[in-house]
Structures are given as C-alpha cells and as structure tokens.
N, C-alpha and C positions, 0 to 999 in steps of 0.2 A: 101289464096286460095290454093296455092301450097301445103302447109302443110296439109290442110284439105283433099285435093285430095289424097295425099300420105297415109294419115291415113286410108282413105276409101279403098284404094287399098290393104294396109296391112291387113285390117280386112277381105277383100274378099279372099285374099290368105290364111289367117289363117283359115277361115271357110272351104275353099276348102281342106286344109290339114286335118282338122278334119274329113271331110266327107270321104276322101280317107282312113284315118286310121280306121274309123268306119267300112267301107266296107271290109277292109283287115281283121280286127278282126272277123267280122261276117263270112267271108269266111273260116277262120281258124277254128272257132267254128263249122261251118257246116260240114267241112271235118272231124274234130275230132269226132263229133256226129255220122257221117256216119260210120266211122271206128269202133267206140265203139258199134254201133247197130249191126254190123256184127260179133262181138266177140262171139266165142263159149263159152257156159256156163261151168264154172268149177263146176262139180257136183260129189257128193259122194253118196254111198249107206248108208242107215241108218240101225239101228239094226233090225227093223222088216223085212227088205229085206234080209240082210246077216249079221249075228253077227260077222263073221270074217272080212269082208270088211269094216264094220262100225268102226273098230278100227284104228285110225289115229294119226299122230304126228303133232304138230303145226309147221308151217313154219316160223312164225315171233315171235319176243319177245314182252313181255308185252301185250299179246292178251287180249282184253277187253271182259269179260263175262257180258252180259247185261240181264235185266229181261224180255225183249221182243225182237223180231227180227227187230230192227231198230237202226240206229245210235243215234236217239233221246232218246232211252230208258235209264233207269238208269243203271249206272255201278255198278256191284256187286263186282267184283274183277278183277285182272289181272293175266294171266297165263304165265309161262316161256316158252321160245322157246324149242321145242323138247318134250314137255309134251304129253304123250299118252292120248287121249280122245276117248270116245265111243259116236258115233253120234246116238242119240235116235230118232230124228225127224228132218224135215226140213220145212222151210217156204213155203208158196204157190207160191210166186213169187220171181224171182231173183232180186238182186240189183247190179248196176254197180258202182264200186268205183275205181277211178284211172285207168279206162280202163279195169278193171277185172270184169266180170259178174259172180256172184255166189249167192246162197241162204244163208240164215241164218240157222245154225244147232244147235239143242238143245243138250246140254251135261250136265253131272253131275260132279261137282268137290267137293268131300267131301260132306258136307251137302247141298251145294248150287246147284241149277239147274238153268241154264240160257242158253243164246244164243250167239254163236260166228259166225262171218261172214266167209263164205267158202274160201275167198281169203287168209285167214290166216292159212289154213290147207295144209299140204304137199300132193301133188298129187302122190309123190313116195318117199319112204324112203328106204335107203340102209345102211347096216352096213358095216363098213370098214373091209377089209380083213386083214389089218395089225394091227389094234387096235380095238377090239370089243367095246370099250368104245366110239368110234367115230361113229356118224351117219351122212349120207348125206341126206338132204331133198331138194326136187325139186318142183318148182312151177312157176306160171306166175309172171311177175313183171310189168305189165301194158305196156304202150307205151312210147317211147322217143319223143322228141320234133319234130322229123321228121315223126312221125306216124309209126315207126318200132315196131313190137311186140317184147317184151323183156321177158326173162325167168331168173330164178335165181337158183343157187345151193348154199347151206350153209352147212358148216361142223360144227357139234355140239359135245360138250363133257360135260357131266354132267349138262345139262341145260344151258350151256353157248356157245355162238357162237365163234368158233375158227377162221373162215374166211368165206367170202362171195364173190361170183362172179355173175355179171349180164351181160347177153349177148343177142344179138338179133337173131331171127330165124323166118322164115316165116311159116314153116310147122311142127315144133316140137311139140310133145305131150308126155305124160308120158310113153306111150308104147315104145317110141323110146329111152328111157333113161335106161341104164343098167350098172352095175358095172362089169368090166372085171375080169374074173377068174384069180387067181394067178397061176404063174408057178414056183415061187421061194418062198419057205417057209421063207426065210430070208429077203424078200423084205420089204421095208419101204415106198413103193409108192402105191397109189391107182389110178386107171384109170377108169374114167366114160366115156362110149361111148355115143355119141349123134348121132344116126343113122337115119337121116331124110329120107333116101332112103331105109329104111328097107323093105318096102313092094315091092319095085321094084327090090330088091336083088342087088342093086348097092352098094357094100360094100365100095368102095374107096371114096365115097363122105362123109363118116362119119367124124366127128370131135370129139375131146376128151377134157376132163377136167382132168388134172393131179393134184393130191393132194400129195405134197411133202414138207417136213419140215414145216408142218402146214399151207401151202399156196395153194390156188386153182389157177390154170392157164389153160386157154383154148388154144388149139393148133390144127392144122390140120394134123400134122405129128408126129408119134412116132419113134424115132431113138435110137439106142444103144449108150451108152457112149463110146467114143473113148479110154477112160482109162481102159475099162474093156474088153468086148467081141466084136468082129467085127460084129456079127449078133445078132438079137433080140432073146433072149432065156428066158427072165424072166423080171418081172417088176422092179427088183432092178437095171436094166441097162437102164431104160427109162429116157430120158431127153427130154425137149420140144425143138423141132427144131426151131419153130418160134411162138412167142406169138401173139394171135389174140386179137382184141378189142371186 
C-alpha cells in the first residue's frame, strides 16, 4: 500500500511538472509571437517604383531562388553572398522568418526568374575606403533568446564572406548606419558608425564597428594608438578601446 501510494504521489508530481513546463513554454511562445508581431517590415523599392533603389546586394550566402514566393516553392538555384540583384516585383503579403518580417522579391538571374525572401537582402551596402574590393552589408538578424533585436554587418570580398558580426540594438535602422570618411590616405582601417541618436543630434551616444586586419569589432569609443599620435587625426591611428558584445 505504501509503494502504491508513493507511486501515485510521484505520478501526481510528474503531471504537475509537465503542466508547469507546458505553461512556461506557452508563455515564452506568446511573448515571442507578440515581439515578432510588432516587428517593422524590412521592405525595398522595386524596379517599377525606382530603378536605382531596386538594385540591391545579397546579405546572406547561398540564398535560395524559388519559383514562387514561399518557402514551400521549388528551389531553382542558390545565389552567392554579395551578388547584385534587381528587384522586379514583390509579394502581396510579408512573411516572418526567424523574427524578421519581409516580403518575397522577384529577381532575374541569367535565364532564370524567381523569388528571394527580403530578409536575405542587404538594407545598406557600403564600399570600403581602404579596399574597393571589399563591401560591407548591413541587415537584421532576428532576435536572441532574451527577445533582444539583433543586427548584422558582414564584410565581403569577391562573393566570399571575410568576417561577420552580430549585435543587439533597440532603435537601429539602415539610415543610422554610415561609413566614416577617411582622413588618411594610407589608412588600412574602416570605421562604420551606428548612430541610433542621429535624429536627436546626440552624437556621443554613437557606437562603432571597426574593420581592421580583416576582422569586425564593435566598440563604443575610438581612441588613437599610443604608439603613433597623441590625438585622433586619421583612421590609421584608430584602435578599439573596449570591445562590446
């Protein structure tokens, strides 16, 4: 009788744990769905609206070109990262994938015409000041496990990714991202400014991504190297004071 009672109690506790776990999972999914539903759409102009703005570069590698605007559609081919595409048309409704909301865009690659999802398209592309063969592409990167919105910058060369950095930000958009002008012709460093307070003119809240020795690093402060000049006069003297996550 004692054994039977203990077995029943264990079953009751086990069922209670399952119920609690199910409720926790449901709560997490509800929060995630609420966050994703409030996500601003990543949207681009198409050729019929603006021929210039409809020319974009791909943010991700091996981007799938499909025969219709959905993940269930047949795969026609894959396209390399950094490939320039012309956006001919877009789907009627956006789709949310990995926390990123965007429409499908119709493009032509050689003889093939197909659709690619907008989350794979760079929202901003910048050409390196130090090496014209290198491009920097910027875009969203979904949400982390805590619900923080993430963004990414990738350095590309000849259709191959050199380096990638993913970081979180609450208010960042592509208008806040810019490549700092060079002051030194001999500089081998690129600095990308992430100015989330651009509209409020609070410059000191900006953060930076430094590309040096083929590596991307995020920092909140730019300082001059103590081995060169005591004050900041050009990007060749920039080092990262403190690396951020």
